[in-house]
C-alpha positions in Angstrom: -9.5 5.2 -9.2 -7.2 7.1 -11.4 -3.9 8.6 -10.3 -4.3 12.4 -9.6 -0.8 13.0 -11.1 -0.7 10.9 -14.3 -4.4 10.0 -14.7 -3.5 6.2 -15.2 -5.6 3.6 -13.3 -4.3 2.9 -9.7 -4.1 -0.6 -8.1 -6.4 -1.2 -5.2 -4.9 -2.9 -2.1 -4.1 -2.4 1.6 -1.4 -0.8 3.7 0.2 -3.3 6.1 2.3 -2.3 9.0 5.3 -3.8 10.8 8.8 -3.5 9.8 8.9 -2.5 7.0 5.6 -0.9 6.0 4.4 -2.2 2.6 1.5 -2.1 0.2 -0.1 -5.4 -0.8 -3.0 -6.5 -3.0 -4.5 -8.5 -0.1 -4.0 -8.9 3.6 -1.8 -11.9 4.2 -1.9 -11.9 8.0 1.9 -11.5 8.2 3.7 -8.2 9.0 6.2 -8.8 6.2 5.9 -8.8 2.4 4.9 -12.3 1.1 4.1 -11.8 -2.5 6.1 -10.6 -5.5 3.6 -7.8 -6.0 4.0 -6.4 -2.5 5.7 -3.0 -2.4 7.9 -2.0 0.6 7.3 1.7 1.5 10.0 2.0 4.2 9.7 3.5 7.7 7.2 2.4 10.3 3.7 3.8 10.7 2.6 1.7 13.7 -0.8 1.0 12.1 -3.0 -1.5 13.9 -5.4 -1.8 11.0 -4.8 -2.4 7.4 -6.4 0.5 5.6 -7.5 0.4 2.0 -5.0 2.1 -0.3 -4.4 2.8 -4.0 -1.0 2.5 -5.6 0.4 4.2 -8.7 3.5 2.4 -9.8 4.1 5.0 -12.5 4.3 8.0 -10.0 5.4 5.9 -7.0 2.6 7.1 -4.8 0.1 5.5 -2.4 -3.2 7.1 -1.5 -5.2 6.1 1.5 -7.9 7.5 3.8 -7.3 7.5 7.6 -9.6 7.9 10.6 
């Protein structure tokens, strides 16, 4: 998927919840960042699932679909 703002390729991953909310390339099973590539997003969404998300590091946005 390309970023709708800058048109560069976005990175596929997942939103993980807990404190803090963060983006990760894979589900680690822990509610905290565990990899250098994990990106803290701040706040708390209270998500029970880990929805698929797309990250643009250039524009600092995350896109995800929700139910």
